[in-house]
KEKE-3310 file (N, C-alpha, C; in steps of 0.2 Angstrom, whole numbers, plus 5000, padded with zeros to 4 digits):
npx = (4855:4861:4861:4848:4845:4840:4846:4837:4839:4832:4830:4824:4823:4823:4829:4827:4828:4841:4844:4855:4862:4859:4849:4833:4838:4851:4851:4851:4856:4867:4876:4892:4893:4898:4910:4921:4915:4899:4883:4875:4884:4892:4881:4877:4890:4890:4881:4884:4892:4882:4873:4879:4884:4876:4864:4858:4848:4842:4831:4823:4817:4814:4820:4831:4839:4850:4859:4862:4866:4878:4885:4886:4892:4897:4885:4875:4867:4854:4849:4843:4828:4816:4803:4790:4786:4788:4780:4779:4783:4777:4771:4783:4790:4782:4785:4797:4797:4789:4800:4810:4802:4801:4814:4818:4806:4806:4812:4820:4818:4828:4827:4834:4836:4844:4852:4856:4868:4880:4889:4895:4898:4899:4892:4879:4876:4875:4865:4855:4857:4852:4838:4834:4834:4824:4813:4814:4810:4796:4780:4782:4784:4798:4805:4818:4823:4831:4841:4838:4848:4845:4831:4824:4815:4813:4810:4801:4794:4795:4786:4786:4779:4776:4790:4799:4803:4816:4825:4843:4842:4841:4833:4821:4805:4787:4779:4769:4764:4766:4773:4772:4782:4787:4783:4795:4795:4785:4792:4803:4797:4793:4806:4808:4798:4804:4804:4808:4819:4812:4820:4817:4821:4818:4813:4809:4799:4797:4786:4777:4776:4769:4757:4754:4750:4739:4730:4729:4729:4720:4718:4732:4738:4731:4734:4749:4747:4743:4755:4762:4757:4759:4773:4774:4777:4791:4807:4805:4814:4823:4813:4805:4798:4782:4779:4785:4777:4765:4770:4770:4757:4750:4757:4755:4742:4744:4741:4750:4759:4765:4774:4773:4761:4754:4754:4761:4757:4744:4746:4753:4743:4737:4747:4757:4769:4786:4800:4818:4830:4842:4860:4870:4875:4869:4861:4848:4852:4845:4844:4853:4856:4857:4869:4878:4879:4885:4898:4915:4918:4924:4931:4920:4909:4907:4907:4914:4915:4927:4933:4935:4931:4929:4924:4920:4909:4898:4892:4890:4886:4897:4897:4907:4914:4922:4923:4930:4922:4916:4913:4904:4902:4891:4879:4872:4870:4868:4876:4876:4885:4885:4888:4878:4868:4865:4863:4858:4854:4843:4851:4845:4831:4832:4826:4815:4819:4815:4802:4806:4811:4799:4793:4802:4799:4786:4789:4795:4807:4810:4820:4832:4830:4832:4844)
npy = (5181:5191:5186:5186:5199:5214:5225:5239:5250:5264:5272:5280:5295:5310:5323:5336:5348:5351:5357:5366:5355:5342:5332:5326:5314:5312:5310:5315:5305:5301:5311:5319:5326:5329:5322:5312:5302:5295:5298:5288:5277:5279:5277:5263:5256:5259:5251:5239:5231:5227:5219:5215:5213:5204:5204:5217:5227:5237:5250:5257:5268:5263:5271:5274:5264:5257:5267:5266:5253:5253:5260:5254:5242:5232:5226:5213:5211:5205:5211:5223:5231:5237:5249:5252:5265:5279:5279:5285:5281:5270:5260:5256:5252:5241:5233:5229:5222:5210:5204:5202:5194:5182:5179:5176:5171:5177:5188:5204:5221:5235:5249:5262:5278:5283:5295:5301:5309:5302:5304:5295:5280:5267:5270:5272:5258:5252:5257:5253:5238:5236:5240:5230:5220:5222:5222:5210:5203:5205:5212:5225:5241:5249:5266:5276:5289:5304:5315:5331:5345:5359:5370:5363:5366:5358:5345:5331:5328:5316:5313:5307:5293:5282:5274:5261:5245:5236:5223:5225:5236:5252:5269:5268:5270:5272:5278:5292:5301:5308:5322:5334:5343:5357:5375:5388:5392:5382:5372:5374:5373:5359:5354:5358:5350:5336:5330:5322:5322:5314:5303:5296:5282:5266:5251:5234:5218:5210:5203:5209:5222:5220:5215:5224:5233:5226:5228:5243:5248:5242:5243:5244:5232:5221:5224:5221:5208:5203:5204:5196:5183:5182:5180:5167:5167:5169:5176:5195:5201:5205:5200:5189:5193:5190:5191:5205:5213:5211:5216:5228:5232:5230:5239:5252:5254:5258:5268:5284:5287:5290:5280:5284:5291:5281:5270:5271:5283:5279:5266:5269:5276:5264:5259:5251:5256:5260:5271:5273:5282:5291:5296:5299:5308:5315:5320:5323:5328:5337:5350:5364:5373:5364:5357:5368:5369:5358:5359:5364:5378:5396:5410:5420:5412:5406:5394:5381:5373:5373:5386:5403:5419:5430:5447:5454:5445:5435:5421:5410:5398:5391:5382:5378:5371:5372:5385:5402:5410:5426:5435:5451:5459:5451:5442:5426:5418:5406:5399:5390:5383:5376:5369:5372:5380:5392:5394:5407:5411:5414:5408:5405:5400:5389:5377:5380:5376:5366:5371:5380:5371:5367:5379:5381:5370:5376:5387:5384:5379:5366:5358:5360:5352:5340:5334)
npz = (5353:5345:5332:5329:5325:5313:5304:5296:5285:5280:5264:5255:5254:5246:5251:5250:5257:5256:5243:5233:5232:5234:5224:5215:5209:5215:5229:5246:5255:5247:5248:5253:5266:5280:5281:5272:5267:5260:5267:5269:5268:5280:5287:5286:5289:5302:5308:5304:5314:5322:5315:5305:5286:5280:5287:5285:5280:5266:5261:5249:5235:5219:5208:5213:5219:5211:5211:5226:5228:5221:5228:5242:5240:5249:5255:5252:5237:5236:5248:5245:5246:5235:5234:5224:5222:5231:5248:5260:5277:5284:5275:5269:5279:5284:5272:5273:5286:5282:5274:5284:5294:5284:5284:5296:5308:5320:5321:5324:5321:5318:5314:5305:5300:5284:5284:5296:5309:5320:5336:5344:5341:5347:5359:5353:5347:5358:5365:5355:5357:5368:5366:5357:5364:5373:5365:5359:5369:5371:5366:5364:5355:5352:5355:5349:5361:5361:5373:5373:5367:5365:5361:5348:5333:5323:5324:5331:5347:5361:5374:5390:5400:5412:5421:5414:5422:5418:5420:5418:5411:5409:5410:5402:5396:5397:5383:5383:5375:5358:5351:5339:5328:5337:5340:5346:5357:5363:5362:5371:5383:5383:5384:5397:5404:5403:5391:5376:5361:5346:5339:5327:5327:5327:5335:5336:5336:5321:5319:5329:5324:5312:5318:5323:5313:5307:5318:5319:5307:5295:5281:5276:5281:5275:5262:5262:5266:5253:5247:5254:5252:5239:5237:5243:5257:5256:5252:5247:5238:5224:5214:5204:5187:5186:5200:5204:5196:5202:5216:5212:5208:5219:5229:5225:5228:5241:5255:5258:5272:5288:5299:5312:5313:5308:5316:5329:5337:5339:5347:5357:5364:5369:5377:5373:5367:5369:5376:5374:5385:5377:5374:5363:5355:5342:5327:5314:5304:5295:5289:5281:5292:5302:5299:5299:5312:5317:5311:5311:5318:5315:5325:5322:5320:5309:5296:5284:5268:5257:5247:5253:5258:5271:5276:5290:5291:5299:5308:5297:5285:5272:5257:5245:5234:5222:5218:5223:5235:5242:5255:5261:5276:5279:5289:5297:5285:5272:5260:5246:5233:5217:5201:5193:5199:5213:5230:5240:5255:5271:5285:5296:5291:5285:5286:5276:5263:5257:5253:5244:5233:5228:5223:5213:5204:5202:5194:5181:5183:5185:5181:5187:5199:5199:5193)
capx = (4852:4863:4858:4840:4844:4841:4846:4834:4841:4827:4835:4821:4821:4825:4834:4824:4831:4849:4845:4855:4868:4855:4843:4830:4843:4857:4848:4856:4860:4872:4881:4897:4893:4902:4916:4923:4911:4892:4879:4873:4889:4893:4875:4878:4896:4889:4876:4888:4896:4877:4869:4885:4881:4871:4856:4858:4843:4842:4825:4823:4813:4817:4825:4838:4841:4856:4866:4862:4868:4885:4887:4885:4895:4897:4879:4872:4862:4847:4847:4841:4821:4814:4796:4788:4786:4788:4774:4780:4788:4773:4771:4791:4793:4778:4787:4804:4794:4788:4806:4814:4799:4802:4820:4817:4800:4808:4817:4820:4821:4832:4825:4837:4836:4851:4855:4859:4874:4881:4896:4898:4894:4899:4886:4873:4875:4874:4857:4851:4855:4846:4831:4833:4833:4817:4809:4813:4806:4789:4776:4782:4786:4803:4807:4825:4822:4836:4840:4837:4853:4841:4824:4825:4809:4812:4811:4796:4796:4792:4783:4787:4775:4779:4796:4798:4808:4816:4832:4848:4841:4840:4833:4816:4798:4782:4778:4764:4761:4771:4772:4774:4786:4783:4786:4800:4791:4781:4800:4808:4792:4794:4811:4807:4796:4807:4802:4815:4818:4810:4825:4815:4825:4814:4817:4804:4800:4794:4779:4774:4774:4764:4752:4752:4746:4733:4726:4728:4730:4720:4720:4738:4739:4728:4738:4754:4746:4743:4761:4766:4755:4762:4779:4773:4782:4799:4809:4803:4820:4825:4807:4804:4794:4776:4780:4787:4771:4760:4771:4770:4752:4748:4760:4753:4737:4745:4741:4756:4757:4772:4773:4771:4754:4749:4754:4765:4752:4738:4748:4755:4738:4736:4752:4761:4776:4791:4805:4823:4831:4849:4863:4875:4878:4864:4858:4847:4856:4837:4844:4858:4857:4860:4876:4883:4879:4890:4904:4920:4918:4929:4929:4913:4903:4908:4909:4915:4918:4929:4938:4931:4935:4924:4925:4914:4905:4897:4887:4888:4888:4898:4898:4909:4921:4924:4924:4930:4915:4919:4906:4906:4898:4884:4878:4867:4868:4870:4879:4879:4887:4886:4890:4872:4864:4867:4858:4861:4848:4845:4853:4838:4826:4836:4820:4811:4823:4809:4796:4809:4811:4792:4792:4806:4795:4779:4790:4798:4815:4810:4825:4837:4828:4832:4851)
capy = (5187:5196:5183:5188:5206:5216:5232:5240:5256:5269:5276:5283:5300:5316:5327:5342:5353:5351:5359:5363:5351:5337:5333:5319:5308:5313:5313:5318:5299:5299:5317:5319:5333:5329:5318:5310:5297:5297:5297:5280:5273:5280:5274:5255:5254:5260:5246:5231:5227:5225:5215:5213:5215:5198:5205:5223:5228:5244:5251:5262:5268:5259:5274:5276:5256:5256:5271:5265:5246:5253:5264:5249:5235:5226:5224:5208:5213:5202:5214:5229:5231:5243:5252:5255:5273:5281:5279:5286:5275:5265:5255:5253:5248:5235:5228:5227:5217:5204:5201:5200:5188:5178:5176:5173:5173:5180:5194:5210:5224:5240:5254:5269:5283:5282:5300:5304:5309:5301:5306:5290:5275:5262:5270:5270:5252:5248:5259:5249:5232:5236:5242:5224:5215:5224:5221:5203:5199:5207:5216:5233:5246:5253:5271:5279:5297:5308:5319:5336:5349:5365:5368:5363:5366:5354:5338:5330:5326:5311:5314:5300:5291:5279:5270:5254:5242:5230:5220:5229:5241:5259:5274:5265:5272:5271:5284:5295:5303:5311:5330:5335:5350:5364:5382:5389:5392:5376:5367:5375:5369:5352:5352:5359:5344:5330:5327:5319:5322:5308:5301:5291:5276:5261:5244:5230:5212:5211:5200:5213:5229:5217:5213:5231:5236:5222:5231:5249:5251:5235:5242:5243:5226:5219:5224:5218:5201:5200:5203:5190:5178:5181:5177:5161:5168:5168:5183:5198:5205:5203:5197:5188:5197:5190:5195:5211:5216:5210:5221:5235:5233:5231:5244:5258:5257:5260:5275:5287:5289:5288:5274:5288:5293:5275:5265:5273:5286:5274:5261:5274:5276:5257:5257:5247:5261:5261:5275:5273:5288:5290:5302:5298:5313:5314:5324:5319:5332:5340:5355:5368:5375:5359:5355:5374:5369:5352:5359:5367:5387:5400:5416:5423:5408:5404:5386:5382:5367:5375:5392:5406:5424:5434:5453:5456:5440:5431:5415:5410:5392:5392:5376:5380:5367:5373:5392:5406:5413:5431:5439:5456:5461:5448:5438:5421:5416:5401:5400:5383:5384:5369:5371:5375:5383:5394:5396:5412:5412:5415:5402:5404:5399:5384:5373:5382:5376:5361:5374:5383:5367:5366:5384:5379:5368:5379:5392:5383:5378:5361:5353:5361:5349:5332:5331)
capz = (5351:5339:5325:5327:5323:5306:5302:5291:5283:5276:5261:5250:5255:5241:5254:5246:5260:5254:5237:5226:5233:5232:5220:5216:5206:5220:5236:5252:5259:5243:5249:5257:5269:5286:5280:5266:5266:5261:5274:5270:5269:5286:5293:5284:5292:5309:5309:5302:5321:5326:5311:5298:5281:5279:5289:5284:5274:5262:5258:5245:5229:5213:5206:5217:5220:5207:5213:5232:5228:5219:5235:5246:5239:5254:5256:5246:5232:5239:5254:5244:5245:5231:5234:5216:5222:5238:5250:5267:5281:5287:5270:5267:5284:5282:5267:5276:5291:5277:5272:5290:5295:5280:5285:5303:5312:5328:5319:5328:5316:5320:5309:5305:5294:5282:5284:5302:5312:5326:5337:5347:5337:5352:5364:5349:5346:5365:5366:5351:5358:5374:5363:5355:5371:5375:5360:5358:5376:5372:5360:5364:5350:5355:5349:5353:5363:5363:5377:5369:5368:5363:5359:5339:5331:5316:5327:5335:5353:5365:5381:5394:5405:5419:5419:5413:5424:5413:5423:5418:5406:5411:5404:5398:5401:5391:5379:5385:5370:5353:5351:5331:5328:5340:5339:5350:5366:5366:5362:5379:5388:5383:5387:5405:5407:5402:5385:5373:5353:5343:5333:5321:5325:5329:5336:5337:5332:5313:5318:5333:5320:5309:5321:5325:5308:5308:5323:5317:5299:5292:5275:5274:5283:5269:5256:5263:5264:5246:5244:5256:5248:5231:5239:5246:5264:5255:5251:5240:5235:5218:5213:5197:5183:5188:5207:5202:5194:5209:5221:5210:5207:5226:5233:5221:5232:5249:5258:5261:5279:5292:5304:5318:5312:5306:5322:5335:5340:5343:5351:5364:5369:5372:5383:5368:5365:5375:5374:5377:5383:5374:5374:5361:5352:5338:5323:5309:5298:5293:5287:5281:5299:5307:5296:5303:5320:5318:5309:5315:5317:5317:5330:5321:5319:5302:5294:5278:5265:5251:5246:5254:5261:5274:5279:5293:5291:5305:5308:5292:5281:5265:5252:5238:5232:5215:5217:5228:5239:5246:5259:5264:5281:5280:5294:5297:5279:5270:5253:5242:5226:5213:5194:5189:5203:5219:5234:5245:5261:5278:5289:5301:5288:5281:5285:5270:5257:5254:5250:5238:5228:5226:5220:5208:5200:5199:5190:5176:5184:5189:5179:5192:5205:5196:5193)
cpx = (4854:4860:4851:4839:4846:4842:4842:4836:4835:4830:4831:4820:4825:4831:4833:4827:4838:4849:4849:4860:4864:4849:4840:4834:4850:4855:4853:4858:4867:4878:4886:4898:4897:4909:4916:4920:4903:4889:4877:4878:4891:4887:4876:4884:4895:4884:4879:4890:4887:4875:4873:4881:4875:4864:4855:4854:4842:4835:4824:4818:4817:4822:4831:4842:4849:4862:4867:4868:4876:4887:4889:4887:4896:4892:4876:4866:4854:4845:4844:4832:4818:4807:4796:4787:4786:4781:4774:4783:4782:4773:4779:4793:4789:4782:4793:4801:4793:4795:4809:4809:4800:4809:4821:4810:4800:4812:4816:4822:4823:4833:4829:4836:4843:4854:4856:4865:4874:4887:4899:4897:4895:4892:4879:4872:4874:4867:4853:4851:4853:4839:4830:4830:4824:4811:4808:4810:4798:4784:4778:4784:4791:4806:4813:4823:4828:4835:4842:4844:4851:4835:4823:4815:4807:4811:4804:4798:4791:4790:4782:4781:4779:4785:4795:4803:4809:4824:4837:4847:4837:4837:4825:4810:4794:4781:4770:4760:4767:4767:4775:4778:4783:4785:4792:4800:4788:4789:4803:4803:4793:4800:4812:4804:4799:4807:4808:4814:4816:4815:4823:4818:4819:4817:4810:4804:4796:4787:4775:4772:4768:4758:4748:4747:4740:4728:4724:4727:4727:4719:4727:4739:4737:4732:4745:4753:4744:4750:4764:4763:4757:4769:4779:4776:4788:4801:4807:4808:4820:4819:4807:4798:4787:4775:4781:4781:4765:4763:4770:4762:4748:4750:4757:4746:4737:4745:4748:4756:4763:4768:4770:4764:4750:4748:4757:4759:4747:4740:4750:4749:4735:4742:4758:4770:4780:4797:4811:4828:4840:4853:4871:4879:4874:4862:4854:4848:4850:4838:4852:4861:4859:4868:4880:4883:4883:4897:4908:4918:4924:4926:4923:4909:4904:4910:4909:4917:4920:4933:4932:4934:4930:4929:4920:4908:4905:4890:4885:4890:4890:4900:4900:4914:4924:4927:4925:4924:4918:4911:4909:4901:4891:4885:4871:4865:4870:4871:4881:4880:4888:4886:4884:4867:4867:4861:4861:4854:4849:4846:4847:4833:4828:4830:4816:4813:4817:4805:4799:4809:4804:4792:4795:4802:4788:4782:4795:4805:4815:4816:4831:4836:4831:4838:4856)
cpy = (5191:5192:5183:5196:5208:5222:5233:5247:5259:5274:5279:5290:5305:5320:5333:5349:5355:5353:5364:5358:5344:5338:5326:5313:5309:5315:5312:5310:5298:5305:5315:5325:5335:5326:5315:5304:5299:5296:5290:5276:5273:5276:5266:5253:5255:5255:5239:5227:5224:5220:5212:5213:5210:5200:5213:5225:5234:5244:5256:5262:5265:5264:5275:5269:5256:5259:5267:5258:5246:5256:5258:5242:5229:5223:5220:5211:5211:5206:5221:5227:5238:5243:5255:5263:5274:5282:5282:5280:5270:5259:5251:5250:5241:5230:5226:5222:5210:5201:5199:5194:5182:5176:5173:5176:5176:5186:5200:5215:5232:5244:5261:5272:5283:5289:5304:5304:5305:5301:5299:5284:5268:5263:5270:5263:5249:5250:5254:5242:5231:5237:5235:5219:5216:5222:5214:5200:5201:5210:5224:5236:5248:5260:5274:5287:5299:5315:5326:5342:5356:5363:5369:5362:5362:5348:5337:5328:5319:5313:5308:5300:5287:5276:5263:5249:5234:5226:5224:5235:5248:5263:5272:5269:5272:5278:5287:5298:5307:5319:5331:5341:5357:5370:5382:5388:5387:5371:5367:5373:5362:5350:5351:5352:5337:5327:5326:5321:5315:5308:5299:5284:5270:5254:5239:5223:5212:5208:5205:5220:5225:5216:5220:5235:5234:5226:5239:5251:5243:5237:5242:5234:5220:5217:5221:5210:5199:5199:5196:5184:5176:5178:5170:5161:5168:5176:5187:5202:5201:5198:5195:5192:5198:5194:5202:5215:5216:5214:5227:5237:5235:5237:5250:5259:5258:5268:5278:5290:5287:5283:5279:5288:5285:5270:5267:5278:5283:5270:5264:5273:5269:5255:5251:5251:5262:5266:5272:5279:5287:5297:5299:5301:5312:5319:5321:5324:5333:5346:5358:5370:5370:5356:5362:5371:5362:5352:5363:5374:5391:5406:5419:5419:5406:5398:5386:5375:5371:5381:5397:5413:5429:5442:5456:5450:5436:5425:5412:5402:5394:5384:5378:5377:5368:5381:5396:5409:5420:5434:5444:5458:5457:5442:5433:5420:5409:5401:5394:5385:5377:5372:5373:5379:5386:5397:5401:5413:5413:5409:5399:5399:5393:5378:5373:5381:5371:5366:5378:5378:5367:5374:5385:5377:5370:5384:5391:5381:5371:5355:5353:5357:5342:5329:5335)
cpz = (5346:5333:5322:5324:5316:5306:5296:5290:5279:5271:5256:5249:5249:5245:5252:5249:5260:5247:5238:5227:5231:5228:5218:5213:5210:5225:5241:5255:5254:5244:5254:5261:5276:5286:5273:5264:5266:5267:5274:5271:5277:5291:5291:5289:5301:5312:5308:5309:5323:5323:5305:5292:5277:5281:5289:5278:5272:5259:5254:5238:5223:5209:5208:5218:5217:5209:5220:5232:5225:5225:5240:5243:5243:5256:5251:5244:5234:5245:5253:5242:5241:5232:5226:5217:5230:5243:5259:5271:5283:5282:5268:5274:5286:5278:5271:5281:5288:5277:5278:5292:5291:5281:5292:5307:5318:5326:5322:5323:5320:5315:5310:5298:5289:5281:5291:5304:5318:5328:5341:5345:5343:5357:5359:5349:5353:5367:5363:5353:5365:5373:5359:5359:5373:5370:5359:5364:5376:5365:5360:5357:5353:5351:5353:5354:5364:5368:5374:5373:5369:5360:5352:5339:5326:5319:5330:5342:5356:5373:5385:5398:5411:5417:5418:5416:5420:5414:5422:5414:5410:5407:5400:5401:5395:5388:5381:5379:5364:5352:5343:5332:5331:5339:5345:5357:5368:5367:5370:5384:5389:5385:5395:5409:5404:5396:5380:5365:5350:5337:5326:5319:5329:5330:5339:5333:5325:5315:5324:5327:5315:5312:5323:5319:5306:5312:5320:5311:5295:5284:5272:5275:5278:5262:5256:5263:5259:5243:5246:5253:5241:5232:5240:5254:5262:5253:5245:5238:5228:5214:5205:5194:5185:5196:5208:5202:5201:5215:5220:5210:5215:5230:5230:5226:5240:5249:5260:5267:5282:5297:5310:5318:5312:5313:5329:5339:5344:5348:5357:5368:5372:5376:5380:5366:5370:5372:5378:5377:5381:5372:5370:5355:5344:5334:5317:5302:5292:5289:5286:5288:5304:5304:5299:5309:5322:5317:5313:5314:5319:5323:5329:5320:5313:5300:5286:5274:5258:5252:5249:5259:5264:5277:5283:5292:5297:5305:5302:5288:5273:5263:5246:5237:5226:5214:5224:5230:5243:5249:5263:5268:5281:5285:5295:5289:5277:5263:5250:5234:5223:5206:5191:5193:5210:5223:5239:5249:5268:5280:5293:5297:5284:5280:5278:5264:5253:5250:5243:5233:5225:5221:5213:5202:5198:5195:5185:5177:5188:5186:5184:5199:5204:5198:5193)
residu = (MET:LYS:SER:SER:ILE:PHE:SER:VAL:ILE:LEU:ALA:GLY:GLY:LYS:GLY:THR:ARG:PHE:TRP:PRO:LEU:SER:ARG:SER:LEU:ARG:PRO:LYS:GLN:LEU:LEU:LYS:ILE:LEU:SER:PRO:LYS:THR:LEU:ILE:ARG:GLU:THR:ALA:GLU:ARG:MET:PHE:PRO:LEU:SER:GLY:PRO:GLU:ARG:THR:LEU:VAL:VAL:THR:VAL:ALA:ALA:GLN:LEU:LYS:ASP:LEU:ALA:ARG:GLU:LEU:ARG:GLY:VAL:PRO:ARG:ARG:ASN:PHE:ILE:ALA:GLU:PRO:GLN:GLY:LYS:ASN:THR:ALA:PRO:CYS:ILE:GLY:LEU:SER:ALA:LEU:GLU:VAL:ALA:ALA:ARG:ASN:PRO:ASP:GLY:VAL:MET:VAL:ILE:VAL:PRO:ALA:ASP:HIS:TRP:VAL:ALA:ASP:PRO:ARG:ALA:PHE:ARG:ARG:THR:LEU:GLU:ASN:ALA:ALA:ARG:LEU:ALA:ALA:ALA:SER:ASP:HIS:LEU:VAL:THR:ILE:GLY:ILE:ARG:PRO:ASP:TYR:PRO:GLU:THR:GLY:TYR:GLY:TYR:ILE:LEU:LYS:GLY:ALA:SER:LEU:ARG:SER:GLY:LYS:ILE:SER:GLY:ALA:ALA:PHE:VAL:LYS:ARG:PHE:GLN:GLU:LYS:PRO:ASP:GLY:SER:THR:ALA:ARG:ARG:LEU:ILE:ARG:HIS:GLY:ALA:LEU:TRP:ASN:SER:GLY:ILE:PHE:VAL:TRP:ARG:ALA:ALA:ALA:LEU:LEU:GLU:SER:LEU:ARG:ARG:TYR:GLN:PRO:ALA:ILE:ALA:SER:LEU:LEU:GLU:LYS:ILE:ARG:ALA:GLY:THR:GLY:GLY:LYS:SER:LEU:THR:ARG:PRO:ALA:PRO:PRO:LEU:ALA:ARG:LEU:ILE:THR:ARG:VAL:TYR:ASN:LYS:MET:PRO:GLY:ILE:SER:VAL:ASP:TYR:ALA:VAL:LEU:GLU:LYS:ALA:ALA:SER:ASP:GLY:GLN:VAL:VAL:THR:LEU:GLU:ALA:ASN:PHE:GLY:TRP:SER:ASP:ILE:GLY:SER:TRP:SER:ALA:VAL:HIS:ARG:MET:MET:GLN:ARG:ASP:ASP:ASN:GLY:ASN:ALA:ALA:ASN:GLY:LYS:TRP:LEU:GLY:LEU:GLY:ALA:LYS:ASN:CYS:LEU:ILE:HIS:ALA:PRO:ASP:ARG:LEU:VAL:VAL:LEU:LEU:GLY:ILE:GLU:ASP:ALA:VAL:VAL:VAL:ASP:THR:PRO:ASP:ALA:LEU:LEU:VAL:GLY:ASP:LEU:GLN:ARG:ALA:GLN:GLU:VAL:ARG:GLU:LEU:VAL:GLU:GLU:LEU:LYS:LYS:ASN:GLY:PHE:GLY:SER:TYR:THR:ILE:LYS)
# end
């Protein structure tokens, strides 16, 4: 079973909600936020016991390929798949499915984002092994649902349907429907009704995903088939110049759409999507407020990386590796100091940093978002 498992790490994001620490040429997955290791290195090392470096694929945009390959020297260079440009998750997962199918027609894809935090890696891998068994034995598309700790409004939710009985694997249920990021009251109601966080971790056979794309997204499937035909059914990593030009030309026509919208929501209505409930300690580290929640805090709720002093400061996050930061009577704040830019904001509005980056570009400060 293990020899058919391929880990697929999605590493094309920009991490704009971590500005000013992250920039387009220094994306979130290359940051050391919660440990001495980068997020993508932690992710890869978490997956190696499951698939080994030889069956660990990394999907990223071409502009980030060199830096990621340098960071993950243990992963063979032929295992990096470069998108000509970012097109959201449906096209890039489809592209990686072509690669897995070329290497093993029965291959099972375990798809994980590069920037998640996991408290218990062993429990994490046990969950993924169970999900892989489910996927290998059927055409089910499996998503990992996390038991919520609190009513998070930055996550999507999974509403469960009937339980799925499958041998010794417990906690599996058909997905009734998905709920996009709710407001606070809706999130509390969803939790009361047993909904799970949608982790964005997926497990399925490459062949099942490609068939689902043919069924629900024929335009994407047709473009992928042109790429597959160009490769002759062989590997599409490190392509020769003619194939690279073909991939770029075809891929640029792809719609920018997530796999959730493109496939999962539709397949759930047809009873094809299964969720496996898990509780291994998880966060997608999607904002500075999430970092604050996971860090060790003092008696006043403050968490810090670097030098700082506070008088009357409460519930603050400080990231200041190079300079002393002094807070006087300030609460619920995030302070991130870098050599060329300083962010001071409301910790409860940390999700809005993404919009702040767009405002910087509109107002002539776009250079501060690059590197």
